[in-house]
C-alpha positions in Angstrom: -0.1 0.1 0.0 3.1 2.5 0.2 3.1 3.6 -3.5 -0.4 5.1 -3.0 0.8 7.3 -0.2 1.0 10.1 -2.2 -2.7 9.6 -3.2 -3.5 8.9 0.6 -1.3 12.4 1.7 -3.3 14.7 -0.9 -6.2 12.9 0.2 -5.9 14.0 3.8 -4.9 17.8 3.2 -8.0 18.2 1.2 -10.3 16.8 3.5 -8.8 19.3 5.7 -8.9 22.1 3.5 -12.3 21.4 2.9 -13.6 20.3 6.3 -12.0 24.2 7.3 -14.3 25.9 4.7 -16.7 24.2 5.3 -16.7 24.6 9.4 -16.0 28.7 8.0 -19.4 28.4 6.6 -21.6 26.9 9.3 -20.6 28.6 11.9 -18.9 25.5 13.7 -16.0 25.0 15.4 -13.3 23.5 12.4 -11.7 20.9 14.8 -15.2 19.2 15.6 -15.6 18.5 11.8 -11.8 17.6 11.6 -12.6 15.2 13.6 -16.0 13.7 12.3 -14.0 13.8 8.8 -11.3 11.7 10.5 -13.3 9.3 12.5 -15.4 8.6 9.3 -12.4 8.3 7.3 -10.6 5.6 9.6 -13.2 3.5 8.4 -12.1 3.6 4.5 -8.1 3.7 5.6 -5.3 3.8 8.9 -2.4 5.8 8.0 -0.5 3.0 8.9 -1.6 1.2 5.9 0.2 4.2 3.8 2.9 5.7 6.1 5.7 3.8 8.7 4.4 4.8 12.1 7.8 5.8 13.6 7.5 8.6 10.3 4.0 8.9 11.2 4.3 10.0 14.9 7.9 11.8 13.6 6.1 14.1 11.5 3.3 14.9 14.1 6.5 15.9 16.6 7.9 18.2 14.0 4.2 19.9 13.2 3.4 20.5 16.7 6.5 22.0 17.1 5.3 24.7 14.4 2.4 25.2 15.5 3.3 25.9 19.0 6.3 28.6 17.4 3.2 30.3 15.4 1.3 30.2 18.6 4.7 32.1 20.1 4.6 34.6 17.4 0.8 35.4 18.2 1.5 37.0 22.2 2.7 40.4 22.6 3.9 41.1 25.9 1.8 45.0 26.0 -1.6 42.6 25.9 -0.8 40.9 29.4 0.3 44.5 31.5 -3.1 44.4 33.2 -2.8 40.5 33.5 0.5 39.2 33.7 0.1 38.3 37.2 -3.4 36.0 36.1 -2.0 34.4 33.5 1.8 33.1 35.8 -0.8 31.8 38.2 -3.4 30.0 35.9 -0.1 28.5 34.0 1.1 27.6 37.8 -1.4 27.3 40.2 -4.3 26.5 37.8 -2.0 23.5 36.2 -0.8 22.1 39.5 -4.5 22.0 40.5 -6.0 20.7 37.1 -3.2 17.8 36.8 -3.6 16.7 40.4 -7.7 16.6 40.4 -7.9 14.9 36.8 -5.1 12.4 37.9 -7.6 12.0 40.9 -10.7 11.5 39.1 -9.3 9.3 36.7 -8.0 6.7 39.2 -11.7 7.1 40.7 -13.8 6.8 37.5 -12.0 5.0 35.3 -10.0 2.7 37.4 -6.8 4.1 35.8 -3.5 3.4 38.1 -2.0 6.1 39.7 1.3 6.4 37.7 -0.8 6.6 34.3 -3.4 9.0 35.6 -0.6 11.2 36.6 0.6 11.2 32.8 -2.8 11.7 31.6 -3.7 14.2 34.1 -0.5 16.7 32.8 -1.6 15.6 29.2 -4.8 17.3 30.3 -3.5 20.2 31.5 -2.8 21.7 28.1 -5.2 24.4 25.9 -3.3 25.8 22.6 -3.5 27.6 19.8 -5.2 24.8 17.8 -8.5 25.1 19.6 -7.8 28.8 21.4 -7.3 31.3 18.7 -9.9 29.5 16.3 -13.0 29.8 19.7 -11.9 33.1 19.8 -12.2 34.8 16.8 -15.7 32.8 16.6 -16.6 34.5 20.5 -14.5 38.1 19.4 -14.4 39.1 23.4 -13.2 42.2 25.0 -9.0 42.7 24.6 -8.3 42.2 28.0 -10.2 38.3 28.9 -9.6 37.8 25.2 -5.3 37.9 25.6 -5.6 36.5 28.9 -7.1 33.4 27.4 -4.6 33.2 24.7 -1.9 33.2 26.8 -2.4 30.7 29.1 -3.5 28.6 26.0 -0.4 29.0 24.5 2.2 29.1 27.4 0.4 26.0 29.3 1.3 23.7 26.1 4.7 23.3 26.4 4.9 23.3 30.3 1.8 20.6 30.3 4.0 18.5 27.6 7.1 18.9 29.8 5.1 18.1 32.8 3.1 14.7 30.5 6.3 13.6 29.7 8.5 14.0 33.4 5.7 11.9 34.5 5.9 9.3 32.1 10.0 9.3 32.2 9.2 8.0 36.0 6.6 5.5 35.5 8.7 4.0 33.3 11.4 4.1 35.8 9.5 2.3 37.9 7.4 4.9 40.1 7.4 8.4 41.4 8.6 7.8 44.6 11.9 6.5 43.1 12.4 9.1 40.8 10.5 11.7 42.8 14.1 14.2 42.5 15.2 13.0 39.6 11.8 14.2 37.8 12.1 17.6 39.7 15.8 18.1 38.6 14.8 16.9 34.6 11.7 19.5 35.2 14.1 22.2 35.8 16.7 21.5 33.1 14.2 21.1 30.5 12.9 24.5 31.5 16.6 25.6 31.5 17.4 24.6 27.8 14.0 25.9 26.7 14.8 29.1 27.2 18.3 29.8 26.9 17.8 27.5 23.6 15.1 29.1 22.3 16.8 33.1 23.0 20.1 31.9 21.2 18.3 31.2 18.6 16.2 34.0 18.4 19.4 36.2 18.9 21.0 35.0 16.3 17.9 35.0 13.9 17.8 38.6 14.3 21.6 39.2 14.4 21.3 37.8 10.7 18.0 39.6 9.1 19.0 42.8 11.1 22.3 42.5 8.6 19.8 41.5 5.7 22.4 38.5 5.7 19.4 36.4 4.4 17.1 37.4 1.6 13.6 37.9 1.7 12.5 34.9 -0.7 14.2 32.5 1.9 13.7 33.9 5.3 10.3 31.9 5.2 12.0 28.6 4.9 15.2 29.6 6.7 13.3 30.3 10.0 11.1 27.7 9.5 14.3 25.3 9.6 15.7 26.7 12.6 12.7 26.0 14.1 12.8 22.5 13.2 16.6 22.6 14.0 16.6 23.9 17.0 13.2 21.6 18.4 15.1 18.6 17.8 18.4 19.4 19.4 16.8 20.9 22.4 15.3 17.5 22.7 18.6 15.7 22.2 19.7 17.9 25.0 16.6 17.3 27.0 13.7 15.4 25.8 10.7 17.3 25.4 12.1 20.8 25.9 12.0 21.0 22.4 8.8 22.4 22.9 9.8 24.7 25.0 12.3 26.2 22.6 10.3 26.9 20.0 7.6 28.5 22.1 10.1 31.3 23.7 11.8 31.1 19.9 8.3 32.7 18.9 7.5 35.1 21.4 11.2 36.9 21.6 10.9 37.5 17.5 6.9 39.0 18.2 8.2 41.2 20.8 11.8 42.4 19.7 11.7 45.7 17.8 14.3 45.1 15.7 13.3 43.8 12.2 10.2 43.0 10.7 8.3 39.6 11.0 5.0 40.4 10.3 5.8 38.2 6.8 6.8 35.4 8.6 3.4 35.5 10.6 1.3 35.1 7.8 3.5 32.8 7.0 3.4 30.6 9.8 -0.4 31.3 10.3 -1.2 29.4 6.5 1.1 26.7 7.5 -0.5 26.2 10.4 -4.1 26.0 9.2 -2.4 23.0 6.9 -0.7 21.3 9.9 -4.5 21.5 11.8 -6.4 20.0 9.2 -3.9 17.2 8.6 -3.0 16.4 12.1 -6.5 16.1 13.4 -7.3 14.1 10.6 -4.8 11.4 10.8 -5.1 10.9 14.5 -8.6 10.6 14.5 -9.0 7.9 11.9 -5.8 5.9 13.9 -9.3 5.6 16.9 -12.7 3.5 16.4 -15.9 5.0 17.7 -16.2 2.0 19.8 -12.4 2.5 21.5 -15.0 6.1 22.6 -18.5 4.0 23.5 -16.4 1.4 25.5 -15.4 3.7 28.1 -19.0 4.3 28.9 -20.8 6.5 31.4 -18.1 6.8 33.3 -15.9 8.7 29.8 -18.9 10.9 30.2 -18.9 11.8 34.5 -15.2 12.4 33.4 -15.8 14.7 31.0 -18.6 16.6 32.9 -16.4 16.5 36.3 -13.3 18.4 34.0 -16.2 21.2 32.7 -18.3 21.5 35.9 -16.3 21.4 38.3 -12.1 20.8 37.8 -11.7 23.9 35.4 -14.0 26.1 37.4 -12.2 25.4 40.8 -8.5 25.6 39.0 -9.6 29.2 37.5 -10.9 30.4 40.9 -7.9 29.1 43.2 -5.3 31.1 40.7 -7.4 34.5 40.0 -8.1 35.0 43.7 -7.0 38.1 44.4 -6.4 39.5 41.4 -7.7 42.0 39.0 -10.0 40.0 36.8 -13.7 40.7 37.3 -16.6 38.1 38.8 -17.4 38.1 34.3 -14.3 37.6 34.0 -13.4 34.8 35.9 -16.9 32.9 35.0 -16.0 33.0 31.5 -12.4 32.2 31.7 -13.5 28.7 34.2 -15.8 28.2 30.8 -13.0 27.9 28.7 -10.4 25.4 28.3 -10.5 23.2 25.3 -8.1 20.3 24.5 -6.0 20.3 20.8 -3.5 18.9 19.2 -0.8 18.7 21.8 -3.1 16.5 24.1 -4.2 14.2 20.9 -0.3 14.1 19.9 1.3 13.4 23.0 -0.9 10.2 24.1 -0.9 8.7 20.5 2.8 8.6 21.2 2.8 7.4 24.6 0.2 4.7 24.0 2.3 3.6 21.2 5.7 3.4 23.0 4.1 2.0 26.1 2.8 -0.8 23.9 6.2 -1.3 22.2 7.7 -1.3 25.4 5.4 -4.1 26.7 5.9 -6.4 24.1 9.8 -5.8 24.6 9.3 -6.8 28.2 10.8 -3.6 29.6 7.1 -2.8 31.2 4.8 -5.2 33.1 1.5 -6.6 30.7 -0.7 -5.2 33.5 -0.5 -1.3 32.0 -1.7 -2.5 28.5 -5.0 -1.9 30.2 -4.6 1.9 31.0 -2.3 2.1 27.7 -5.0 0.9 25.5 -7.6 3.7 27.1 -5.0 6.4 26.6 -6.2 7.8 23.2 -10.0 6.7 23.6 -9.8 8.5 27.0 -8.0 11.5 25.3 -10.1 11.8 22.0 -13.5 11.9 24.4 -11.9 14.7 26.4 -11.0 16.4 23.4 -14.5 16.2 21.3 -16.5 16.8 24.8 -14.8 19.9 25.4 -13.9 21.4 22.1 -18.1 20.5 21.4 -19.5 22.3 24.2 -17.0 25.3 24.8 -17.3 25.6 21.1 -21.2 25.8 21.4 -21.8 27.4 24.2 -19.0 30.1 25.5 -20.4 32.3 22.9 -23.4 32.5 24.4 -21.8 32.9 27.7 -20.1 35.3 26.6 -23.1 37.8 25.3 -24.6 36.9 28.4 -21.8 38.1 30.9 -21.7 41.2 28.1 -17.6 40.5 27.5 -18.5 39.7 23.8 -20.0 40.7 19.8 -19.2 37.7 18.5 -20.7 40.0 15.1 -19.2 43.2 15.2 -21.0 45.8 13.4 -19.2 48.9 14.4 -16.8 50.5 13.0 -13.2 52.4 12.4 -12.7 55.6 10.4 -8.8 56.3 9.6 -9.3 60.1 9.8 -12.0 63.0 11.4 -12.9 65.1 8.8 -16.2 67.4 8.9 -18.0 64.7 5.9 -16.1 61.6 7.9 -17.7 63.0 11.1 -21.4 63.5 9.9 -21.3 59.9 8.2 -19.6 58.6 11.4 -22.7 60.4 13.9 -25.5 59.1 11.4 -24.0 55.6 12.1 -23.4 56.7 16.1 -27.3 58.1 16.1 -28.4 54.5 14.8 -26.2 52.9 17.9 -23.7 52.0 15.7 -20.2 51.9 17.6 -17.7 54.2 15.8 -13.9 54.7 16.5 -12.4 58.0 15.0 -8.4 58.2 14.7 -6.8 61.1 13.1 -3.5 63.2 13.4 -4.9 66.3 12.9 -5.9 67.2 17.0 -8.8 70.1 15.2 -10.3 67.2 14.0 -10.3 65.3 16.4 -11.5 67.9 19.2 -14.3 68.6 17.2 -15.5 64.7 16.9 -15.7 64.8 20.6 -17.3 67.7 20.3 -20.4 66.4 18.4 -20.2 63.3 21.3 -18.1 61.0 18.7 -15.5 58.5 20.5 -12.3 60.4 18.8 -8.8 59.4 19.1 -6.0 62.0 18.3 -3.5 59.2 16.5 -1.7 58.2 13.2 -3.8 55.3 12.0 -0.7 53.6 11.0 0.8 53.9 13.9 2.1 50.9 17.2 0.3 52.4 19.8 -3.2 52.5 17.3 -2.9 48.7 16.6 -2.0 47.8 19.8 -3.7 50.0 22.5 -6.9 51.2 21.2 -9.7 48.6 22.0 -11.4 47.8 19.0 -14.4 45.3 21.0 -17.0 45.7 18.9 -15.6 47.1 16.3 -15.2 45.0 13.0 -14.7 46.9 10.2 -12.3 49.8 8.8 -13.4 52.9 6.8 -10.3 53.9 5.5 -11.3 57.7 4.6 -7.7 60.0 4.4 -7.0 62.3 1.5 -3.4 60.5 1.1 -4.9 56.9 -0.7 -0.9 55.4 0.4 -2.4 56.4 4.2 -5.8 54.5 3.1 -3.7 51.8 1.5 -1.6 51.1 4.3 -4.2 51.1 6.5 -6.2 47.9 5.0 -2.8 46.3 4.8 -2.2 47.1 8.4 -5.8 45.6 9.9 -5.8 42.7 7.8 -4.8 40.3 10.4 -7.5 42.0 12.6 -10.5 42.4 10.5 -10.0 40.5 7.8 -9.7 41.6 4.1 -13.7 41.4 3.3 -13.7 44.0 6.0 -11.2 46.5 4.8 -12.8 49.5 3.1 -11.2 52.7 1.5 -12.2 55.9 -0.4 -11.5 55.9 -4.0 -8.4 57.2 -5.2 -8.6 61.0 -7.0 -9.1 60.5 -10.8 -6.7 63.6 -11.5 -3.9 61.2 -9.9 -4.5 58.5 -12.4 -0.2 57.8 -11.7 -0.9 57.1 -8.2 -3.4 54.5 -9.1 -0.5 52.6 -11.2 1.9 53.0 -7.9 -0.7 51.6 -5.7 -1.8 48.2 -6.8 -5.4 46.7 -6.4 -3.8 43.8 -4.8 -2.9 46.3 -1.7 -6.1 48.0 -1.7 -9.3 47.4 0.2 -12.2 47.3 -1.2 -13.6 51.1 -3.1 -16.2 52.9 -0.9 -19.6 53.5 -1.9 -18.9 55.2 -5.5 -15.9 55.3 -7.5 -16.7 59.5 -8.1 -17.0 59.4 -4.3 -13.2 60.6 -3.7 -12.5 62.3 -0.8 -12.1 65.7 -2.5 -15.7 65.0 -4.2 -16.8 64.4 -0.9 -15.8 67.3 0.7 -16.7 69.4 -1.8 -20.7 68.6 -1.8 -20.0 68.5 1.9 -18.9 72.5 1.9 -21.5 73.5 -0.6 -24.4 71.9 1.8 -24.7 67.8 1.3 -26.0 66.2 4.1 -26.5 62.9 5.1 -29.4 61.2 5.1 -31.9 58.1 6.5 -34.5 56.4 4.7 -37.1 53.5 5.4 -38.1 51.3 2.8 -42.0 50.4 2.6 -44.6 48.5 1.3 -45.5 51.8 0.2 -42.1 53.8 -0.4 -40.2 51.3 -2.7 -36.5 51.4 -3.8 -38.6 52.7 -7.4 -40.0 55.2 -4.7 -36.8 56.7 -3.3 -35.4 56.6 -6.8 -37.7 59.0 -8.1 -37.7 61.3 -4.5 -34.0 62.1 -5.0 -34.0 62.3 -8.8 -30.6 60.1 -8.9 -28.9 62.4 -6.5 -28.3 60.3 -3.2 -25.6 57.9 -2.7 -26.2 54.8 -1.1 -23.3 54.2 1.5 -24.7 52.1 4.1 -27.8 49.5 4.4 -29.4 49.0 7.5 -31.3 45.8 8.4 -33.9 44.9 10.5 -32.2 42.7 12.2 -29.4 45.8 13.1 -26.7 44.0 10.6 -25.3 47.2 8.9 -23.8 46.3 5.1 -20.9 49.1 4.2 -21.6 49.6 0.2 -18.9 49.1 -1.6 -18.3 49.0 -5.5 -17.8 45.6 -5.9 -21.2 44.7 -4.9 -24.7 44.1 -5.8 -27.4 45.7 -3.3 -30.5 43.9 -2.8 -33.2 46.0 -1.2 -36.2 45.1 0.5 -39.3 46.8 3.0 -37.9 47.0 6.4 -34.2 48.6 5.3 -32.9 52.0 6.3 -31.1 53.5 3.9 -28.3 55.7 4.9 -27.6 58.1 2.0 -25.6 61.4 1.1 -27.4 63.6 -1.1 -26.7 66.3 -3.3 -27.2 70.0 -2.1 -30.2 71.2 -5.0 -32.1 67.9 -4.2 -32.4 69.0 -0.3 -33.9 72.1 -1.0 -36.9 70.8 -2.8 -37.2 67.9 -0.1 -37.3 70.5 2.6 -39.8 73.0 1.5 -42.3 69.6 0.8 -41.5 68.7 4.5 -40.2 65.6 3.6 -37.1 64.9 5.8 -35.2 66.4 8.8 -31.6 66.6 9.9 -30.3 64.4 12.2 -27.6 66.8 13.8 -30.8 69.8 13.8 -32.0 70.4 17.4 -35.6 68.9 17.8 -38.0 72.1 18.4 -40.2 71.6 20.5 -43.5 69.5 20.0 -41.5 68.5 16.6 -41.4 64.4 16.5 -39.0 63.2 13.4 -39.8 59.4 13.9 -39.1 57.5 11.0 -41.9 55.2 11.8 -44.5 58.8 12.2 -46.7 58.4 10.0 -47.7 61.9 7.6 -50.7 63.4 6.3 -51.7 63.4 2.7 -48.2 62.1 2.0 -48.3 58.7 1.5 -45.3 58.6 -1.1 -43.1 60.3 0.6 -40.1 58.4 2.7 -39.9 58.0 6.1 -36.5 59.7 6.6 -34.1 61.6 8.8 -30.2 63.0 8.5 
């Protein structure tokens, strides 16, 4: 069957990519779909039929190293200035509490021996970027609690993995009492080797990159090679210290300021998506559903105990006396999914134990526990990912610490027309934030009651220190087309390309359109004719932002007739409160109940205002004057319900 290896590998890759795309479309945790596909594919083909077992687990180990390195690249020290103490306690006290209680639960409920229970208990202390980052992307929690969850999930991965390895070595050595001192010494040695090794490799890479000794086209390749070499060498010096090494390497590169690693981060993120898909499918396909079912009610009880008692207690003890609110603690106590590290480490240990039993170095009595290691691990993975994936977002919204579908907008620029547009949205209840380096514009925005920050949209301060809670889109509306494009590039990772918008470039500056490729631009706002210059001129002449409600008696065709084609649609508000930003690459569909926010030319405004068809949003209401959009107007059944 080895000749079919290429077909098998391509099939796994294809299934991994398709599964993650379907999960995105269906708004489901990607790992749930990957595990399901893996279980099903196990009935068709077993990976050992196509890939030698030793090669399979070597590839799994290297893949986990790359995933943890990429996770380290996503960690920024400024993210935990407020919660660093809580993170430290979670990865020390929290890990210890989880380890001991999970081990005791396995002995009691699943009848594991203490040695094997301590090994698996250590495995269940980990979480990891493979599950945490996708869940956070779906949940969209507030910045502080989101950063805390991310840091805990990534940092405790190598710690838990090393703890599991040391516990396993103690079991193989003949027991914890006999190997207690050696185990503690190995833990300290692993931490020392991992941290020092990671720092040395990071310093060497920064030295080479800073002096441009590595050409751009080789940087990703060299860095990936350095990660794998440092992982292997570190493991050679001290068993399983490699995961600490690559995590430290990633964290150092992410936080140093001497060279840019943004392009490297993007490459590693793409690689992570491929690796996660392949690893979960391959590892899940090795497991039979009957093995999980065979655990009985005890398996369900163990997962329930992890969810309902052990995790909340570990968080409570770890965060007691910290600055975390009760809402943040509650959310933290209900979010600790297990991922690829738990799956990979348990699979490697189970295989190694079976081989040692066959070789006579371990007693036959351990085979019963070894055969159940992987089913228990995958039960925990499926249970935690499934339950957290389905409930964490609901809990976060109930606790008011998340907005899974943020409708707010970040405006780059605060010129008068930008303020008018932002004000129209702010009045309707949408969260807006204006960023401009012009102090006068910011002062004017604040006078109008708009949230505004005096800073450059391209500055590090804007990206790292502003609270983007409730904001899901960027509207880059400065007078400089290059700044607009650079802003779209800078916020690609935060918002995604679909939610990056910028004004059309000035038509008289065609040479600028040639220098800024369309590949780097955001989506063009409103209309190709509505450039910064044109919008400034229109508002100076008296143009206004108007809101019109479509109904069965006032359709889109009536809207066009009413404004005589001299109104440009900027946004569409759905009845569900979803906000559609009008871009030139989309075709809007109109229906009753929608509200159109438009820019209306001054000449047609005079006619409609004389007819009494509209009223200004920004104009103070006269006593007794109700401009409600739903108020019926006598003898004007064909007029729109609108305001500005």
